C-alpha positions in Angstrom: 0.0 0.0 0.0 2.8 2.4 0.9 4.8 1.4 -2.2 1.7 2.3 -4.3 1.1 5.6 -2.9 4.8 6.3 -3.2 4.8 5.5 -6.8 1.8 7.4 -7.4 3.2 10.4 -5.9 6.4 10.1 -7.9 4.3 10.0 -11.2 2.5 13.2 -10.1 5.7 14.9 -9.3 7.2 14.1 -12.7 4.1 15.2 -14.4 4.4 18.5 -12.6 8.1 18.9 -13.4 7.4 18.2 -17.0 4.5 20.6 -17.0 6.7 23.2 -15.2 9.6 22.6 -17.9 7.0 23.2 -20.7 5.7 26.3 -19.2 9.2 27.6 -18.6 10.0 26.9 -22.4 6.8 28.7 -23.5 7.8 31.7 -21.3 11.1 31.7 -22.9 9.6 31.5 -26.4 7.1 34.1 -25.5 9.9 36.3 -24.2 11.8 35.7 -27.3 9.0 36.4 -29.7 7.9 39.4 -27.7 11.4 40.7 -27.8 11.7 40.1 -31.5 8.4 41.6 -32.2 9.2 44.7 -30.3 12.5 45.0 -31.9 11.0 44.6 -35.3 8.5 47.3 -34.4 11.3 49.6 -33.2 13.1 49.2 -36.4 10.1 49.8 -38.4 9.1 52.9 -36.5 12.7 54.2 -36.8 12.7 53.5 -40.6 9.4 55.2 -41.1 10.6 58.2 -38.8 13.6 58.5 -41.1 11.7 58.3 -44.3 9.1 60.8 -42.9 11.9 63.1 -42.0 13.6 63.0 -45.4 10.2 63.2 -47.2 9.4 66.3 -45.2 12.9 67.8 -45.7 12.4 67.3 -49.6 8.9 68.7 -49.5 10.1 71.7 -47.4 13.0 72.2 -49.7 10.8 72.2 -52.6 8.3 74.6 -51.1 11.2 77.0 -50.1 12.6 76.9 -53.8 9.2 77.5 -55.2 8.6 80.4 -52.7 12.0 82.0 -53.5 11.2 81.7 -57.3 7.6 83.2 -56.9 9.2 86.1 -54.9 11.9 86.7 -57.5 9.4 86.8 -60.2 7.2 89.4 -58.2 10.2 91.6 -57.4 11.2 91.5 -61.1 7.6 92.4 -62.1 7.4 95.2 -59.5 10.8 96.6 -60.8 9.7 96.6 -64.4 6.1 98.0 -63.9 6.6 99.9 -60.5 3.4 98.2 -59.3 3.3 96.2 -55.9 0.6 94.8 -53.6 0.5 95.3 -49.8 -2.5 93.3 -49.0 -5.0 90.7 -50.8 -8.3 89.3 -49.5 -10.6 87.0 -51.3 -14.2 85.7 -50.4 -16.4 83.2 -52.2 -19.9 84.3 -53.1 -22.7 81.6 -53.8 -23.0 77.9 -53.6 -21.4 77.2 -57.0 -18.0 78.9 -55.8 -17.8 80.4 -59.2 -17.9 84.2 -58.1 -15.2 85.5 -56.0 -14.8 89.0 -54.5 -11.2 90.4 -54.4 -10.0 93.5 -52.4 -6.5 94.7 -53.1 -4.4 97.4 -51.8 -1.0 98.3 -53.5 1.0 101.1 -54.9 2.5 102.3 -58.4 5.7 104.1 -57.4 4.5 107.0 -55.2 0.8 106.5 -55.7 -1.2 104.3 -53.5 -4.5 102.6 -54.7 -7.2 100.1 -53.6 -9.2 97.8 -55.9 -12.5 95.9 -55.2 -13.7 93.7 -57.9 -15.9 90.5 -58.6 -14.5 87.7 -60.7 -16.7 84.9 -62.3 -14.8 81.8 -63.4 -16.4 79.3 -65.8 -14.9 75.9 -66.1 -15.0 74.4 -69.6 -13.4 71.3 -71.1 -10.6 73.1 -72.5 -9.7 75.9 -70.1 -11.1 78.2 -67.3 -12.4 81.7 -68.4 -12.6 84.5 -66.0 -14.7 87.8 -66.3 -14.8 91.0 -64.1 -18.4 91.8 -63.3 -17.9 94.5 -60.7 -14.8 97.1 -60.5 -14.3 99.8 -57.9 -10.8 101.7 -57.9 -9.9 104.2 -55.3 -6.7 106.4 -55.8 -5.4 108.0 -52.7 -4.3 111.2 -54.6 -6.6 113.9 -55.6 -4.1 115.7 -57.5 -4.1 113.6 -60.6 -7.5 114.9 -62.2 -6.7 113.4 -65.7 -6.0 110.0 -64.2 -9.2 110.2 -62.1 -11.3 110.6 -65.3 -9.5 107.7 -66.7 -10.3 105.6 -63.7 -14.0 106.3 -64.1 -13.9 104.9 -67.8 -11.9 102.0 -66.6 -14.6 101.2 -64.0 -17.3 101.3 -66.6 -15.4 99.1 -68.8 -14.4 96.7 -66.0 -10.9 96.5 -67.7 -8.3 95.6 -65.0 -5.5 95.2 -67.5 -6.1 98.5 -69.1 -6.0 100.1 -65.5 -2.8 98.5 -64.6 -1.0 99.2 -67.9 -2.1 102.9 -67.9 -1.3 103.3 -64.2 2.2 102.1 -64.7 2.9 104.5 -67.6 1.3 107.4 -65.9 3.1 107.1 -62.5 6.3 106.9 -64.2 5.9 110.2 -65.9 4.2 111.5 -62.5 7.4 110.5 -60.7 9.6 112.0 -63.4 7.9 115.2 -63.3 8.3 115.5 -59.4 12.0 114.5 -59.7 12.7 117.3 -62.3 10.9 119.9 -60.4 12.7 119.1 -57.3 16.1 119.0 -59.1 15.7 122.5 -60.7 14.3 123.9 -57.4 17.4 122.7 -55.5 19.9 123.7 -58.3 18.3 127.3 -58.9 16.6 128.2 -55.6 16.8 131.9 -56.5 15.1 131.4 -60.0 12.7 128.4 -59.6 9.7 128.5 -57.3 7.1 125.6 -56.6 4.0 127.4 -55.1 2.3 124.2 -54.6 5.2 121.8 -54.2 6.9 119.4 -56.6 3.7 117.2 -57.0 1.9 120.1 -58.7 1.7 120.4 -62.6 3.6 123.7 -62.9 6.8 125.6 -61.8 7.5 129.3 -61.9 10.8 130.8 -63.1 11.5 134.4 -61.9 13.9 136.9 -63.2 15.7 138.9 -60.3 17.1 141.5 -62.8 13.7 142.1 -64.2 11.0 142.3 -61.3 7.5 141.2 -62.3 8.8 139.0 -65.2 7.8 135.4 -64.7 7.6 132.2 -66.8 5.2 129.4 -65.8 6.1 126.0 -67.1 2.9 123.7 -67.2 3.5 120.0 -67.2 0.4 117.9 -67.9 0.0 114.3 -68.0 -3.0 113.5 -70.4 -4.7 110.2 -70.5 -7.1 109.4 -73.3 -10.1 107.1 -73.3 -8.0 104.2 -74.7 -5.4 104.8 -71.7 -2.7 106.2 -73.8 -0.5 108.5 -71.6 1.0 111.6 -73.1 3.1 114.2 -71.5 2.3 117.8 -72.6 4.3 120.9 -71.6 3.5 124.5 -72.3 4.8 128.0 -71.4 2.8 130.8 -70.0 4.5 134.3 -69.8 3.8 137.0 -67.2 5.3 140.4 -68.3 4.5 144.0 -66.9 2.6 146.2 -69.4 5.4 148.8 -69.3 8.0 145.9 -70.4 5.7 144.9 -73.3 6.3 148.4 -74.8 9.8 147.6 -75.4 9.2 144.2 -76.9 9.2 145.4 -80.5 10.3 142.0 -81.7 7.2 140.3 -80.1 9.5 137.8 -78.2 7.0 137.4 -75.6 4.2 136.4 -78.1 6.5 133.9 -79.6 7.8 132.5 -76.4 5.3 129.4 -76.2 6.4 128.3 -79.7 10.1 128.9 -79.0 9.7 126.7 -76.0 8.1 123.9 -77.9 11.0 123.9 -80.3 13.6 123.7 -77.4 11.5 120.7 -76.2 12.0 119.0 -79.5 15.7 119.8 -79.7 16.9 119.4 -76.2 14.3 117.4 -74.5 12.4 118.4 -71.3 15.3 118.9 -68.9 17.5 120.7 -71.6 14.6 123.0 -72.6 14.0 124.1 -68.9 17.6 124.6 -68.4 17.9 126.8 -71.4 14.8 129.1 -70.0 16.6 129.2 -66.7 19.8 130.4 -68.2 17.9 133.1 -70.0 16.4 134.3 -66.7 
């Protein structure tokens, strides 16, 4: 009886030992596979992180290159035309997202302007066509009456391209007139007078040796209905009545015609310099 019980206990012990050995082996295998799995996951995660970082670096580099190219093109366009923009906002009108409202603020050399316009885009099989339906132009200078009249016509025609092309040429002449007036005022302060500043359309030449004698140079910048810009210069004389009695050769009467001939021969700056030397 005792031997039978002892044998039974030995069998149970062996069985338990075998079960413990199997569990230990499973635990080792589980630990191995878990470790390998985690190691593999770490490797994949590191690989993905490196690839994503490289992809981001390439994408960021491409975007920076495109941005630099766009900025370079804008700078060149501003240098050529004198037109630049400070702010631009856009809102979409309607459910079809075809009508967009734009508001721009910018400058053309020394003149500031604002634009408000609506643009309708129509998608076809071949391309996209855009049409301006509303246009409002605000110019922050009240001194350019000729340009103001043109702006009204441009708003009626809703022609943005015409406006920008004409504005670029107009402001080029406008700035040239200011620079020229300031130059002669600084060089000949005793002769040249700018009653309304260099931004006005005229300058006065005074003769210190002949009191009361004045020559007024008018420099207008005309804009026609087609947006063509033309500088027009003319001369107005102011001579005392007593001095006119001595003008037997009618030099005063022929002065405007003589000034126009000087313009053709010497250009604007050269013609003005000739008059100043005469004064």
